[in-house]
C-alpha positions, 0 to 999 in steps of 0.5 A: 761561298766558293764551290770547293769550300761547300764541297769540303764542308759537305764531305766533312758533315757526311764523315762526322755524322754518318761515319763516326757513330758506327766507328764509335759503336764498333771500337768503344761499345754500343753505349758510346755509339748510341750517344754518338748517333744522338749527337750526330742527329742533333748536329745534322738537325742544327745544320739542315733542319727538316726539308720542306715538303715542296722540295721532295723532288730535289737532291737536297731533300734526298740528301737530308732524308738519307742522312736522317735514315743513316743516323737512325739506323746506326742508333737502332743498331747501337741500342739493339746491341746495348739491349743484347740483341744481335741486329748486324 
């Protein structure tokens, strides 16, 4: 694949998985945001799986790990708001 195609695909993955669930939570409510974060986690897993332990020092490992962290934080915030807690 061409490097520009890979870059566009990467930017689209980040936008869909990291940016859409918080926007859903903000504009449509925490229940929809939690569903969006769950869907983003499933989509992220289907694309990247879990990085191998031997790849810990590489950029790929940190990219995938930060993706799971961002989606997980969004899910926790949405579930907290759904439960009536003010987390952020």
